[in-house]
Legacy VTK file of the C-alpha trace (Angstrom):
# vtk DataFile Version 3.0
C-alpha trace
ASCII
DATASET POLYDATA
POINTS 137 float
-0.001 0.001 -0.002
1.244 3.457 -0.874
1.881 5.776 2.099
-0.365 8.764 1.483
-2.582 11.290 3.165
-5.515 9.723 1.307
-5.575 6.362 3.127
-8.602 5.787 5.350
-9.770 2.899 7.516
-13.421 2.030 6.858
-15.470 -0.360 8.977
-19.118 -0.024 7.962
-21.112 1.118 4.942
-17.978 2.223 3.028
-16.493 -1.292 2.998
-16.418 -3.049 -0.393
-19.980 -4.163 -1.094
-21.425 -1.772 1.481
-24.284 0.654 0.892
-22.052 3.701 0.225
-19.236 1.884 -1.623
-20.683 2.473 -5.139
-21.165 6.239 -4.714
-18.097 7.150 -2.668
-15.446 4.506 -3.422
-16.012 2.482 -6.611
-13.598 3.685 -9.292
-12.002 6.146 -6.862
-9.976 3.714 -4.759
-6.747 2.038 -5.888
-6.823 -0.583 -3.155
-9.102 -1.962 -0.450
-6.786 -3.819 1.929
-8.181 -5.889 4.841
-7.131 -4.250 8.103
-7.935 -3.792 11.761
-7.552 -1.040 14.358
-7.728 -0.954 18.149
-11.095 0.159 19.447
-14.728 -0.708 19.963
-17.455 -0.951 17.344
-21.048 0.047 18.065
-24.349 -0.608 16.310
-26.019 2.814 16.225
-29.400 1.313 15.192
-29.648 3.661 12.181
-28.085 1.465 9.467
-24.418 2.201 10.103
-21.902 1.632 12.907
-19.711 3.883 15.011
-16.106 3.343 16.070
-14.582 4.480 19.341
-10.786 4.415 19.328
-10.391 3.189 22.886
-9.918 -0.112 24.615
-8.036 -3.241 23.737
-10.518 -4.723 21.272
-10.101 -4.915 17.500
-12.352 -3.478 14.833
-12.237 -5.168 11.416
-12.397 -3.256 8.156
-10.355 -2.098 5.183
-7.789 0.560 4.449
-8.750 2.366 1.256
-6.273 4.304 -0.857
-8.008 7.161 -2.690
-6.322 8.417 -5.855
-7.598 11.976 -5.541
-7.885 14.233 -2.528
-11.295 15.539 -3.634
-12.774 12.017 -3.524
-11.198 11.401 -0.132
-12.565 14.682 1.269
-16.116 13.813 0.165
-16.095 11.316 3.035
-16.073 14.228 5.515
-19.528 15.299 4.317
-20.887 11.740 4.468
-19.527 11.315 8.000
-20.924 14.619 9.271
-17.451 16.022 9.913
-16.255 19.570 9.401
-12.705 20.286 10.612
-13.481 23.864 11.682
-16.648 23.060 13.603
-16.599 22.481 17.377
-16.190 18.813 18.368
-19.736 18.455 19.741
-21.304 19.707 16.490
-19.754 16.876 14.467
-21.231 13.391 14.160
-17.776 11.894 13.562
-14.225 13.195 13.933
-11.480 12.307 11.422
-8.348 11.164 13.278
-5.075 9.398 12.504
-4.934 5.855 13.829
-2.487 2.956 13.675
-3.746 0.269 11.300
-2.687 -3.377 11.179
-3.057 -6.285 8.795
-5.427 -9.055 9.951
-2.260 -10.917 11.079
-1.144 -7.972 13.237
1.606 -6.394 11.075
1.730 -2.593 11.204
0.381 -0.737 8.177
1.305 2.682 9.579
-1.073 5.510 10.349
-4.233 6.118 8.354
-7.312 8.274 8.782
-10.415 6.897 10.511
-13.759 8.377 11.494
-14.595 8.103 15.190
-18.160 8.668 16.384
-18.325 11.517 18.904
-19.244 10.609 22.463
-22.390 12.735 22.269
-23.657 11.035 19.116
-22.907 7.577 20.498
-24.927 8.464 23.598
-27.748 10.111 21.622
-28.134 7.110 19.310
-27.876 4.655 22.215
-25.182 2.624 20.477
-24.686 -0.958 21.580
-21.314 -2.663 21.416
-20.583 -5.213 18.706
-18.180 -7.520 20.607
-16.764 -9.166 17.459
-15.794 -5.732 16.066
-17.063 -6.563 12.583
-19.971 -4.851 10.799
-21.652 -7.133 8.240
-21.690 -5.754 4.701
-25.199 -4.845 3.605
-25.721 -3.124 0.288
LINES 1 138
137 0 1 2 3 4 5 6 7 8 9 10 11 12 13 14 15 16 17 18 19 20 21 22 23 24 25 26 27 28 29 30 31 32 33 34 35 36 37 38 39 40 41 42 43 44 45 46 47 48 49 50 51 52 53 54 55 56 57 58 59 60 61 62 63 64 65 66 67 68 69 70 71 72 73 74 75 76 77 78 79 80 81 82 83 84 85 86 87 88 89 90 91 92 93 94 95 96 97 98 99 100 101 102 103 104 105 106 107 108 109 110 111 112 113 114 115 116 117 118 119 120 121 122 123 124 125 126 127 128 129 130 131 132 133 134 135 136
């Protein structure tokens, strides 16, 4: 995988085959590499999950390499994130996180979208112990 600012870890509807893959990723991504990050995954009961980057658990997903910055930045709108807005006004925050192959080898740092504490609370998210969101198109 190419080291770039346009690599992002996805764990829900942006995974290959997921509901938002065709619109936001198909034809825009060079690679979709199986990966995992440390954290906890939550079912938000609204058709997509939320990741919290805390704890010792693993969340399964993919690292996507976007060819163009504009395509990568479209994810901010989908995820309800604006970098100049106060934390509590965002649904998700885009952060750098260490990613690993399924076997545990470091893939370096990539972007990931973490659900804000307020949104997790508001949506009454429930933990998905296995850390894997099933792909539903």
